[in-house]
N, C-alpha and C positions, 0 to 999 in steps of 0.2 A: 437124705441129705443131698445137697447139690451134687449133680453128677460131675461137673467140672467147674473150674474157676478161671476167669479170664486173666491174662497177664496184666491187664490194666489195673487189676485189683491191688497190685503191689503199691502203686502210688496212693490209692485210697487207704490202704492199711497203715500207711505211715502218718495218717492224720488223726491218730488216736487222741481222744479227749481225756484229760486227767480229771475225771468227774469227782472222785472222792479221794482225799489224801490224808485223812486223820488216822494214823494207824500204828499199831504195834501189837503183835501177837503175845499173849500171856500164857505161860505154862506153869502148872502148879500141881503138886500132889495134894490130896485132900487136906492134910494137916500141915503142909509146908508153907513157907513164905512164898508169895507170888513174885515172879520175876518178869520184867519186861524185856523183850528182845525182838529184833527184826529177824525174821526167819526165812528170808529169801522166797523161794518158790512155794513155801508152805502158806504164805499169806496172799493177800489180794488187794489190788487197788485199781482205780480207773474204770470201774464197771458200774452200771446203774444199780441203785440200791435194791430194786426189785429182783435183780439177778444174783446178788451177792450171796445170800443165805443158801440158795439152791446150789450154786457152784461149789461153795465150801462143803456142803453136805454130800454132793455127788463125789467129790474128790475123796472125802473121808471114808465113804462107804466102799470105795473101790479096793482099798488095801494094797494097791500096787503103787509104790512110791514114785514111779515115773509119771503117773497121772496126777499132776499138781493142779491146784486151782488156776494158776496162771496159764497153763496149757489149755484147759477147758475154756477159759475166758478168751484167749487169743483165737481159738477155733470158732467160738460163737461170734466173735467180731468178724472173722473172715467169712463165715457163713451168712450172716444177716446184719452185721453192725448193730446187734441187739434190737433190731426192729421186730415188732410183734403184730403189726396190722396185716391183714390179708393182702392189701394192695402192695405193701412194701416187702413182705416176707413170703411171697409165692414166686417160685422160679418158673422159667419157661418150660422146664422139664416136669413141673408139677410138684416139686419139693415144697414142703409147707412148714411154716413156723420158724422161730428163732434158731433152731438147730437143724432146719432144712431136712426133714424126713420125708422120703417117698412113702406113699400109703402102705406098700407091701412091707417095707422095713419097719415102719411104725407098728404094724401088727405084731411084729416080733418083740420089739423093745418097749413099746409104750405102755404105761400104767397110770392109774389115777393117783399120782404121788401127792398132789395137793389136796386130795380127799374132798373134791367139790362134786363128786358124783359122776364125773366124766373123764376118761383118758383122752386128752386132746393134745396134738402137737402145737396148738396155739396157746396152751396154758404154759406159762414160763416154768413153773415147777415140774410139770409133767415132761416138758421138752428137755430141760437141762438134766433131769435125772435119767431120762432115756439115753441122752447123749453120753452121760457118764457110764451107764451100764454097757452100752455098745463099745465105747472106747476102752473100758476096762477089759472086756472080753477080747478085744483086738490086741491090747497090750500083752495079755496072757498068750494069745495065739502067736504073736510076734516073738515072744521069748522062747516059745517051744519050737519055732520054725527052723531055727538054725541059719536063717538068712542073715547076711552081713548088714551092718549099719545100725543106726539108732533105732531101738524098738519103738520109740515115739514116732519116728518118721514112718516106720512100717505101719503102725496103727492108723496114723492120719491118712496114709495112702489107701488103706483098706476102707476107711470111713468114706473117703471121697470117690474112689473108683471101684470099690468092691475088693474083697480079699482075693477073689479069683485072679485079678490083675496082678496082685502082689505075688501070688503063686506063679503066674505066667512068667514074670520077669525075675523071680526069686529075689525080690527086693522092691524098692520104690520104682515104679515105672519111669523110664528115662525121659529126657526132654523130647525124644522123637515120638513118644506116645501122646496122641491127641494134642499135638502142638505144644507139649510141655505143660499142659494145664494142671495135671495132678502133681507133677514135679514142682511147679511153682506154688501150688497150694500148700504143699508140705514145707517148702523153704520159707514162705511168707510167715506161716504160723510159728515155726521154730525161731525165726529171727525177730518176731515182734512180741513173743510171749514175755520177754523181760520187761516190757512196758507195763505189764499187769502184775509183775511180782512186787511184793511189798509185805509189810507187816499186816497184822490183822485189822480189826475194825475199830479198836478202841485204844487210845493212849491215856494212861493214867499217870499223872505226875504228883509229886509230893509224897509225904509220909504221914503216918498216924493211923489210928484205928479205922477211920472212914475210908481213906485211900486204900489201905490194905484190904478192907472188905470188898471194895469195888473191884480191885484187881482179881481177887479170888472169884467173885461172881462172874467176872468177864471170861474166865476160863470155861464157863458153862454155857456160853452163848451157842445157840443152836440146839440145846437140849430140849426135848419135847415137854410140853405142859402136861402134868398129870395131877388132877385134882386129888388132894390128900396124899400125894406122893412126895418123897424127898425128905431130907432131914440133915442133921449135922454131918453125917458121914457121906452124904451125896445123894444122887437121884435114886428113886425106887418106884415101884408100882403104887398106884393110888386106889381110890374106891369111888363109887357113885352113891349118892345119898338120897336119890329120888328126884333131885333137881339138878345137881351139878355132876359133871364128869361124863356127860353123854355127848355123842357125836353121831349124827345120822340115825337117832333113835336107839343107838346101842351104847352100852357102857364102855367107853374108851379108856377111862382111867385105870381100870383093873388090869389092863393088858399093856399099859404104857409105862415105861420106865422114865421118870422125869421129876420135875419140881412143880409145885404150885407157887403162887406169888410169895407167900409167907415162908415157905420152907427154903426157897432160894435165899431170902434175907437171913434166915436163921443159919443156914450153911455158910453164908459169906462172913458173918461176924463170929462164928464159933471157932475156937474156944475162948478167944479173948473176951468176948461178950456173949453170954449165954442167954439170948433172947427167948421168950416163950414161942410157942408154935404158930399161933394164928395171927392174922393181921390185926384184929381187934385187940388182942392181948399185947401185941407188940406196940400198938399205939398207947395202950394204958401204961406200959412199962417205960415209955420214953416221953410222954406228953408233958412232963414237967420241964422239958428242955426244947421248947418250940423254936422254930427258925422261920423268919419271914421269907417270902418268895424271892425277895431281892437280895437276900444274904445267903442263898444256898451254896453249899460246898460239896464236892464229890464225896459220896458216902452217906450224905444225909438221907433220911427216910421220908418218903412222901406217901400220903394216905388219901383214900377216897371213900366216901360214904354217900349213900343215896340222898340227894338233896343237899349234900354238904354238911350233914349232921347225922347223929345216930350211929348205928352199927357200922363199923369199918369193914368194907368188903374187899379192898385191894390195897396193896403196898408195893412200892417200887424204890429203887436206889437212885439217887441223883448222880448222873454221870458227867456233869459239866456241859457247857455250851448249850444249855436249854434242853438237854436230853435226859432220859431216864433209862435204866437197865431194869427189865422186869420180865416175869413170866406172865403173859397176858391172860390167856384163857385156853380151854380145851380146843385142840386142833391147831394151836400155834406153838411157837418155840420161844425160848429165852432170847430176847432181842433188845436192841436199842430203839427208842421211839421218842419223838418230841414230847416234852411235858404237856404241851397244849393239846395233844391229840391222843395220848396214851390211854386215857379214860375220859368219860364225859366231863367237860370243864365245870359244869354245874355241880358235880359230885366231889370236887376237890375240897378236902377238909383242912389240909395243912401239912407242915413238915416238922420233923424233929431231928435232933442231933444226938445219937446214942452216946 
C-alpha cells in the first residue's frame, strides 16, 4: 500500500462522485417474507460497478463488524481513487494497483481470488480481497493490542505505515510523525466513509408474487454459481456432467456451494409457486403467459435458447430498469446485469409472467 498520503489529498477526497445510487439491502430467511431496509454501513454506494461485488465480498468474509464495505471503499478511494491503470495506480514508492500493495506485502496477502490464473495487485478482485484480508487481520490485531482509540483507525494506520509504527506510538502515529501523513490518511478515510454508506445494490418496489420473488432472489446476490447446485431451501454444491460445471479444466461445481440459473429462480418463487427445476422446464411451465419485452415487470422470467429457439439453456429474473438478476455461469456469482448483455442477444427467446 502507499507508504504515506499527502495532506493535499484531503481536498481531493472531498470530490467523491456519486456513481451509483439505486439501492436498498434486502434481508430474508429462506422461507420468510423479504424486507427492504437501508442498513447504513452494511451497504454501499458511490463506487464503480466493477469494484462493488468484491468490496461486499471482502467485507462479508472478514467477520469483523468494524470492517464495513464503506470503510473498504473509502480506503480504496484514498489509495487510488479506484484507478487501475499502471500509469495512474503506481506510486513513487513502488506501490501497485487499486489497493496500493508493495511487492513484499502482496506476497503475503495476494491470492488469485478472481480465478483468472494469476494473483495480481492489478486485478480488481485480487486487490480488493487482499486489502480485505490484510485489514481484517489488522482489525483483529488492533482489538487485541489494548491500545486506545478506534480499532478502525489503528488498522488503517497499520495498513498505511506498518503495524510496527502503531506499536511504536501505542496508537495512531501523531501529526508529528512524517508530517502528519499517516494521521491525515486515517482521518480522511474515517471522515469520508459515510459518503459510501448506503443500502445495497437493488431496490424493489411494489407487491405481488413477482416482486416478492425478486426481493428473495436479491438476498442471494454474490452467491457463487454452481452448476446443478441449489434448490428451494437455498444454495448447495452442484455437479459436473462432462460439459458443464468446469473451471480451469477441473470440476468446480462439486466443491462450490451456490445456485445455477434455474435453481435461483426456483428458490425465489418457492413455496408460493413451485416451479420445476430446469430452465427448459420452467419455460414449459410458464410459456402460456408470455410477456413482450416492452411490458416487462420486476419478477418476470426471461429465457435464452441457442439461436432464439429450441432447448432453453438460461433463465433470469427481470429486475427493472432494463436489468436482470441471474446466476450467469461457472466462475461467476449471482448478479445484476443489463438485459442486453446478460446473454447473447441472438439467443433471447422471450419472457413469461409466472
